[in-house]
C-alpha positions as CSV (number, residue, x, y, z in Angstrom):
1,M,-215.2,-149.6,59.1
2,E,-212.3,-151.9,58.1
3,G,-213.0,-154.2,55.1
4,W,-212.8,-157.4,57.1
5,L,-215.4,-156.1,59.7
6,Q,-217.7,-155.2,56.8
7,S,-217.4,-158.7,55.5
8,L,-218.0,-160.1,59.0
9,K,-221.1,-157.9,59.3
10,L,-222.4,-159.2,56.0
11,Y,-221.8,-162.8,57.1
12,F,-224.2,-162.4,60.1
13,E,-226.7,-160.5,58.0
14,M,-226.9,-163.4,55.7
15,R,-227.1,-165.9,58.6
16,N,-230.1,-164.0,59.9
17,L,-231.7,-164.1,56.4
18,L,-231.2,-167.8,56.4
19,W,-233.0,-168.2,59.8
20,V,-236.0,-166.3,58.5
21,E,-236.2,-167.6,54.9
22,G,-234.6,-171.0,55.2
23,S,-232.5,-170.0,52.1
24,L,-230.7,-167.1,50.7
25,Y,-233.3,-166.4,48.0
26,P,-234.1,-163.7,47.1
27,S,-230.8,-162.4,48.4
28,V,-227.5,-162.4,46.6
29,P,-226.2,-165.9,46.5
30,A,-223.3,-164.9,44.1
31,V,-221.9,-162.6,46.8
32,A,-222.3,-165.3,49.4
33,E,-220.5,-167.8,47.2
34,K,-217.7,-165.3,46.5
35,L,-217.1,-164.6,50.1
36,R,-217.6,-168.2,51.2
37,L,-219.8,-167.1,53.9
38,V,-222.5,-169.7,54.0
39,D,-221.6,-173.1,55.4
40,Q,-223.6,-176.2,55.1
41,G,-224.2,-176.6,58.8
42,V,-226.1,-173.4,59.3
43,L,-228.0,-173.9,56.1
44,Q,-229.3,-177.3,57.2
45,A,-230.1,-176.0,60.7
46,A,-232.0,-173.0,59.2
47,Q,-234.0,-175.4,56.9
48,R,-234.9,-177.6,59.8
49,K,-236.0,-174.5,61.8
50,A,-238.2,-173.4,58.9
51,Y,-239.7,-176.9,58.7
52,E,-240.3,-176.9,62.4
53,G,-242.0,-173.5,62.2
54,T,-244.4,-174.9,59.5
55,S,-245.3,-177.9,61.6
56,R,-245.9,-175.7,64.6
57,E,-247.8,-173.1,62.6
58,V,-245.2,-170.6,63.6
59,R,-244.1,-167.7,61.4
60,I,-240.6,-166.3,62.0
61,L,-240.9,-162.5,61.6
62,R,-237.4,-161.4,62.3
63,A,-233.9,-162.6,63.3
64,H,-231.5,-160.1,64.7
65,S,-227.9,-160.6,66.0
66,H,-226.0,-158.6,68.5
67,I,-222.3,-159.5,68.1
68,W,-219.2,-158.9,70.2
69,V,-215.9,-159.2,68.2
70,L,-212.9,-160.2,70.3
71,P,-209.6,-160.1,68.4
72,E,-207.4,-163.0,69.3
73,E,-204.5,-162.8,66.8
74,D,-203.1,-160.7,63.9
75,D,-200.4,-162.2,61.7
76,G,-198.7,-158.8,61.6
77,I,-198.3,-158.9,57.8
78,G,-200.0,-155.7,56.9
79,G,-203.1,-156.7,58.8
80,K,-204.1,-159.2,56.1
81,R,-205.2,-161.9,58.4
82,H,-207.4,-161.6,61.5
83,S,-208.3,-164.4,64.0
84,V,-211.3,-163.4,66.1
85,R,-213.7,-164.8,68.6
86,V,-217.3,-163.6,68.0
87,M,-220.0,-163.8,70.6
88,E,-223.4,-163.7,68.9
89,Q,-226.7,-163.2,70.7
90,I,-229.4,-163.9,68.2
91,R,-233.0,-163.1,68.9
92,W,-235.9,-164.5,66.9
93,V,-239.3,-162.9,67.0
94,Y,-242.1,-165.1,65.7
95,E,-245.9,-165.2,65.6
96,E,-247.8,-168.1,67.0
97,A,-251.6,-168.4,67.3
98,G,-252.0,-164.6,67.1
99,Q,-249.3,-163.9,69.8
100,Y,-245.7,-162.8,69.5
101,R,-243.0,-164.8,71.1
102,V,-239.2,-164.4,71.5
103,E,-236.5,-167.0,71.4
104,V,-232.9,-166.1,72.2
105,R,-229.6,-167.9,71.9
106,I,-225.9,-167.2,72.4
107,I,-223.6,-168.8,69.8
108,E,-219.8,-168.5,69.8
109,H,-217.7,-168.4,66.6
110,Q,-214.0,-168.9,66.1
111,Q,-213.2,-167.2,62.7
112,V,-210.2,-166.4,60.6
113,W,-210.6,-163.7,58.0
114,E,-207.9,-163.3,55.2
115,Q,-207.5,-160.7,52.5
116,T,-207.2,-162.0,49.0
117,A,-207.3,-160.5,45.5
118,A,-211.1,-161.1,45.6
119,G,-211.5,-159.3,48.9
120,W,-211.9,-160.5,52.5
121,Q,-212.8,-164.1,52.8
122,L,-213.7,-166.3,55.8
123,S,-211.0,-169.0,55.6
124,F,-211.8,-170.8,58.8
125,Q,-214.8,-171.1,61.1
126,H,-215.7,-173.2,64.1
127,T,-219.2,-172.5,65.4
128,S,-220.3,-173.8,68.8
129,D,-223.1,-176.3,69.3
130,E,-224.2,-178.7,72.0
131,L,-221.6,-181.2,71.0
132,N,-218.8,-178.8,70.2
133,P,-218.7,-175.9,72.7
134,L,-216.0,-173.3,72.5
135,H,-214.7,-171.2,75.4
136,P,-216.9,-170.7,78.4
137,H,-218.6,-167.3,78.4
138,P,-216.8,-164.7,80.6
139,A,-218.1,-164.6,84.2
140,S,-221.3,-162.6,84.5
141,N,-221.0,-159.0,85.8
142,T,-224.4,-159.5,87.4
143,P,-224.2,-158.9,91.1
144,D,-224.3,-161.9,93.4
145,V,-228.0,-161.8,93.9
146,E,-229.6,-164.6,95.9
147,S,-232.6,-163.8,93.6
148,V,-235.1,-166.6,93.9
149,Y,-234.6,-167.7,97.5
150,A,-233.4,-165.9,100.6
151,K,-230.0,-166.7,102.2
152,S,-231.7,-168.1,105.3
153,E,-233.8,-170.4,103.2
154,K,-230.8,-171.5,101.2
155,K,-228.9,-172.3,104.4
156,S,-231.9,-174.3,105.6
157,R,-231.8,-176.4,102.5
158,M,-228.1,-177.0,103.0
159,R,-228.9,-178.5,106.4
160,Q,-231.5,-180.9,104.9
161,T,-230.5,-184.6,105.2
162,T,-231.2,-187.4,102.8
163,A,-233.8,-188.8,105.2
164,T,-236.1,-185.7,104.9
165,T,-239.1,-185.5,102.6
166,V,-238.9,-182.2,100.7
167,H,-241.1,-180.4,98.2
168,Y,-239.8,-179.5,94.8
169,D,-240.7,-175.9,94.1
170,R,-241.2,-175.4,90.4
171,V,-241.5,-171.7,90.6
172,Y,-238.1,-171.3,92.3
173,S,-236.6,-173.6,89.7
174,L,-238.2,-171.6,86.9
175,R,-237.0,-168.3,88.3
176,Y,-233.5,-169.5,88.5
177,A,-233.6,-170.8,84.9
178,E,-235.0,-167.5,83.7
179,L,-232.4,-165.4,85.6
180,W,-229.2,-167.4,84.8
181,W,-229.9,-168.8,81.3
182,N,-227.2,-166.6,79.8
183,H,-225.0,-166.0,82.8
184,S,-222.8,-168.0,85.2
185,H,-223.9,-167.8,88.8
186,P,-220.7,-166.6,90.7
187,R,-221.1,-169.3,93.3
188,F,-220.7,-172.1,90.8
189,A,-218.0,-173.1,88.3
190,Y,-218.8,-172.3,84.7
191,L,-217.7,-175.2,82.5
192,R,-216.9,-175.5,78.8
193,D,-219.8,-178.0,78.5
194,D,-222.1,-176.4,81.1
195,C,-225.5,-177.7,80.3
196,T,-226.0,-180.3,83.1
197,N,-224.2,-178.1,85.7
198,F,-226.8,-175.4,85.0
199,I,-229.7,-177.8,85.2
200,S,-228.4,-179.2,88.5
201,Q,-228.4,-175.6,89.8
202,C,-232.0,-175.2,88.7
203,L,-233.0,-178.4,90.4
204,W,-231.2,-177.4,93.6
205,A,-232.8,-173.9,93.5
206,G,-236.1,-175.7,93.4
207,G,-235.3,-177.5,96.6
208,L,-234.0,-180.9,95.4
209,P,-231.6,-181.9,98.2
210,M,-228.0,-182.9,97.5
211,Q,-226.9,-186.4,98.3
212,V,-223.3,-185.9,99.4
213,H,-220.8,-188.8,99.0
214,H,-217.1,-189.1,99.2
215,S,-217.0,-190.7,95.7
216,R,-217.7,-188.6,92.6
217,A,-219.5,-191.6,91.1
218,R,-222.1,-191.6,93.9
219,G,-224.8,-189.2,94.9
220,W,-225.5,-185.7,93.6
221,W,-223.5,-182.9,95.1
222,Y,-221.4,-179.8,94.6
223,Q,-218.7,-178.6,96.9
224,W,-218.2,-174.8,97.2
225,D,-215.0,-172.9,97.8
226,Q,-212.9,-175.2,95.7
227,P,-210.9,-174.3,92.6
228,V,-212.4,-175.4,89.3
229,A,-209.5,-177.7,88.6
230,A,-210.4,-179.7,91.7
231,E,-213.7,-180.7,90.0
232,A,-215.3,-180.8,93.5
233,W,-218.7,-182.2,92.3
234,S,-220.3,-185.5,91.5
235,Y,-220.4,-186.8,87.9
236,S,-224.2,-186.6,88.2
237,W,-224.0,-182.8,88.8
238,T,-222.3,-182.1,85.5
239,T,-222.8,-185.1,83.2
240,S,-226.2,-185.7,81.4
241,D,-226.1,-189.4,81.4
242,A,-225.1,-189.6,85.0
243,L,-227.8,-187.1,86.1
244,L,-230.4,-189.1,84.2
245,R,-229.5,-192.3,85.9
246,Y,-229.3,-190.7,89.3
247,L,-232.8,-189.1,89.1
248,L,-234.4,-192.3,87.9
249,Q,-232.8,-194.4,90.6
250,I,-233.0,-192.0,93.6
251,H,-235.7,-189.4,93.6
252,G,-238.7,-191.3,92.3
253,T,-238.6,-189.4,89.0
254,K,-240.8,-190.9,86.3
255,Q,-239.8,-191.1,82.7
256,V,-242.8,-190.4,80.4
257,V,-243.3,-191.1,76.7
258,S,-244.7,-187.7,75.5
259,A,-243.2,-184.3,76.0
260,K,-246.7,-182.9,76.4
261,D,-246.9,-184.8,79.8
262,L,-244.1,-182.6,81.2
263,R,-244.6,-179.6,83.5
264,I,-242.6,-176.4,84.3
265,G,-239.4,-177.5,86.0
266,D,-239.3,-181.0,84.5
267,I,-236.1,-182.1,82.6
268,I,-235.4,-183.3,79.1
269,F,-232.3,-185.3,78.1
270,Y,-230.8,-185.6,74.6
271,D,-229.1,-188.5,72.9
272,W,-227.8,-187.0,69.7
273,D,-226.8,-190.2,67.9
274,G,-229.3,-192.7,69.2
275,T,-226.7,-194.8,71.0
276,G,-228.5,-194.7,74.4
277,H,-225.9,-192.3,75.8
278,Y,-227.3,-188.9,76.7
279,H,-225.2,-185.7,75.9
280,H,-227.4,-182.7,76.7
281,T,-229.9,-181.5,79.3
282,T,-232.6,-178.8,79.4
283,I,-235.3,-177.5,81.7
284,V,-238.9,-176.9,80.8
285,V,-239.8,-173.2,81.3
286,D,-242.9,-172.7,79.1
287,F,-245.1,-174.3,76.4
288,D,-246.1,-173.3,72.9
289,A,-249.6,-173.2,71.5
290,L,-249.6,-176.9,70.7
291,G,-248.5,-177.9,74.2
292,D,-244.9,-178.6,73.3
293,P,-242.3,-177.6,75.9
294,L,-240.0,-174.6,75.5
295,V,-236.7,-174.9,77.3
296,N,-233.8,-172.9,78.8
297,A,-230.3,-174.3,78.7
298,H,-226.6,-173.7,78.6
299,T,-224.2,-174.8,75.9
300,D,-225.4,-173.0,73.7
301,A,-227.1,-170.7,76.1
302,S,-230.8,-170.8,75.1
303,Y,-234.0,-169.0,76.1
304,H,-237.5,-170.4,75.4
305,R,-236.2,-172.7,72.7
306,H,-238.4,-175.5,71.2
307,Y,-237.4,-178.7,73.0
308,R,-236.8,-180.7,69.8
309,Y,-233.6,-178.7,69.0
310,L,-234.1,-179.3,65.2
311,D,-232.0,-176.1,64.5
312,S,-229.0,-177.4,66.5
313,R,-226.0,-178.4,64.5
314,A,-225.7,-181.3,67.0
315,W,-229.2,-182.7,66.0
316,S,-229.3,-185.8,63.8
317,P,-232.2,-188.0,62.5
318,Q,-231.1,-190.5,65.2
319,T,-231.6,-188.0,68.0
320,R,-233.6,-189.4,70.9
321,Y,-235.2,-187.7,74.0
322,A,-235.8,-188.7,77.6
323,F,-238.6,-186.8,79.3
324,L,-238.4,-186.8,83.1
325,Q,-241.1,-185.7,85.5
326,I,-239.7,-184.5,88.8
327,P,-242.0,-185.4,91.7
328,T,-243.4,-182.4,93.6
329,V,-242.9,-184.4,96.8
330,V,-239.4,-185.9,96.8
331,P,-239.2,-189.0,99.0
332,P,-236.4,-189.6,101.5
333,L,-233.2,-190.8,99.9
């Protein structure tokens, strides 16, 4: 294995140690310092994850990363500089109340490795988070499966009008969220900041009817068979703040104070800096032993993640949440 790939492998091994231990002790901090492999952002996120685990009486047993290295640039000078894009799928296994659970996330890294007299060093890194996504994931190779609802039923929903009372099917919404958490459904655009686009798809899969309007600032809708550049969808379909306002104003959705009042298929919005503007959206797919929601999301793609997101680099002490209950019976629009 080439020297820079060995250093890259060591980098991710140390990241995994951080997630489990909350620090590099009893590892080899001198090596980490020499290779400049540990950045402050991941260290703080790992410490917050360790704190969260203690408060939830959760013990992280293992963190394991599966990585794909995609070379992007070589300076051509003896191969002494490599610019790469790394796709990391990290899986945590933890114990909670005598049961084993799994959490998974996909994180993207833009890295530059340079050879120096001291060896290969990581000279630049940009790691994705909910505020700073990198490239969209490549389109899924998964077949175009209608999966959670038959084509005939899907067409029936498309014919629904805004004057029709409908039932929100939480099971359909859950199945969609579980199937597509780490993929892009081929019928929808995959965006650089894809979180709300994904949640809108989950809501629609659950039977929430679109409200079509000629203005992107009105209604909640997506138009198929249009190029991504056309942005043929409403702002509420792809923007957290706009979806929050739409749901509260239109569908009889209720905002509650406690996350424990949510059910499968309900939605959580995130205001990272406490300014009242919401930047991120997730869907409830499960609950931990304390009754806290576990969520699926895009940007970063997340599976059964604790809703508070303390281990996100986007999180801050000013972070605020909006908990929305989607009604089972959706009144006419």
